[in-house]
Short mmCIF file of the C-alpha atoms (twelve columns), coordinates in Angstrom:
data_MODEL
# 
_entry.id   MODEL 
# 
loop_
_atom_site.group_PDB 
_atom_site.id 
_atom_site.type_symbol 
_atom_site.label_atom_id 
_atom_site.label_alt_id 
_atom_site.label_comp_id 
_atom_site.label_asym_id 
_atom_site.label_seq_id 
_atom_site.Cartn_x 
_atom_site.Cartn_y 
_atom_site.Cartn_z 
_atom_site.pdbx_PDB_model_num 
ATOM 1  C CA . MET A 1  -11.010 13.334  -17.450 1 
ATOM 2  C CA . ARG A 2  -13.049 10.766  -19.275 1 
ATOM 3  C CA . ILE A 3  -13.286 6.976   -18.352 1 
ATOM 4  C CA . ASP A 4  -11.706 6.401   -21.798 1 
ATOM 5  C CA . ASP A 5  -8.758  8.516   -20.914 1 
ATOM 6  C CA . LEU A 6  -8.641  6.971   -17.710 1 
ATOM 7  C CA . SER A 7  -8.547  3.508   -19.103 1 
ATOM 8  C CA . TRP A 8  -5.944  4.454   -21.485 1 
ATOM 9  C CA . LYS A 9  -3.552  5.720   -18.708 1 
ATOM 10 C CA . ILE A 10 -4.405  2.529   -16.693 1 
ATOM 11 C CA . MET A 11 -3.134  0.420   -19.583 1 
ATOM 12 C CA . GLU A 12 0.007   2.363   -20.184 1 
ATOM 13 C CA . ALA A 13 0.536   2.130   -16.343 1 
ATOM 14 C CA . LEU A 14 0.164   -1.770  -16.713 1 
ATOM 15 C CA . GLN A 15 2.886   -1.908  -19.471 1 
ATOM 16 C CA . LYS A 16 5.455   -0.134  -17.658 1 
ATOM 17 C CA . ASN A 17 4.619   -1.839  -14.116 1 
ATOM 18 C CA . SER A 18 3.652   -5.688  -14.917 1 
ATOM 19 C CA . ARG A 19 3.469   -6.328  -11.130 1 
ATOM 20 C CA . VAL A 20 -0.173  -4.653  -11.225 1 
ATOM 21 C CA . THR A 21 -2.734  -7.355  -11.530 1 
ATOM 22 C CA . LEU A 22 -6.174  -6.984  -13.449 1 
ATOM 23 C CA . LYS A 23 -8.087  -7.570  -10.045 1 
ATOM 24 C CA . GLU A 24 -6.100  -4.409  -8.818  1 
ATOM 25 C CA . ILE A 25 -7.076  -2.506  -11.888 1 
ATOM 26 C CA . ALA A 26 -10.799 -3.838  -11.687 1 
ATOM 27 C CA . GLN A 27 -10.718 -2.400  -7.838  1 
ATOM 28 C CA . ILE A 28 -9.620  0.897   -9.027  1 
ATOM 29 C CA . VAL A 29 -12.124 1.308   -11.843 1 
ATOM 30 C CA . GLY A 30 -14.661 -0.040  -9.483  1 
ATOM 31 C CA . LEU A 31 -13.983 2.634   -6.873  1 
ATOM 32 C CA . ILE A 32 -14.218 5.356   -9.902  1 
ATOM 33 C CA . TYR A 33 -17.680 3.884   -10.855 1 
ATOM 34 C CA . ASN A 34 -18.868 3.537   -7.463  1 
ATOM 35 C CA . PRO A 35 -17.347 5.789   -4.975  1 
ATOM 36 C CA . GLU A 36 -19.631 4.999   -2.349  1 
ATOM 37 C CA . LEU A 37 -18.384 1.549   -1.892  1 
ATOM 38 C CA . LYS A 38 -15.698 0.923   0.639   1 
ATOM 39 C CA . PRO A 39 -12.577 -0.630  -0.547  1 
ATOM 40 C CA . THR A 40 -12.830 -3.597  1.626   1 
ATOM 41 C CA . GLU A 41 -16.508 -4.352  0.274   1 
ATOM 42 C CA . LEU A 42 -14.838 -4.205  -3.280  1 
ATOM 43 C CA . LEU A 43 -12.366 -6.718  -2.227  1 
ATOM 44 C CA . LYS A 44 -14.901 -9.291  -1.515  1 
ATOM 45 C CA . LYS A 45 -16.380 -8.809  -4.936  1 
ATOM 46 C CA . GLU A 46 -15.023 -10.359 -8.107  1 
ATOM 47 C CA . PRO A 47 -14.207 -7.911  -10.767 1 
ATOM 48 C CA . ARG A 48 -16.866 -7.968  -13.627 1 
ATOM 49 C CA . PHE A 49 -15.804 -7.065  -17.208 1 
# 
């Protein structure tokens, strides 16, 4: 799956579930881009767009 397809799926999910925050999306995408990063380390960082 390409990142473009994944981004589209994330946006569709956001439209269906408005409780998902942009920070949560950034964390999910961050894990995809940096799989070696631990989720706890990701929580400390501010999402960059």
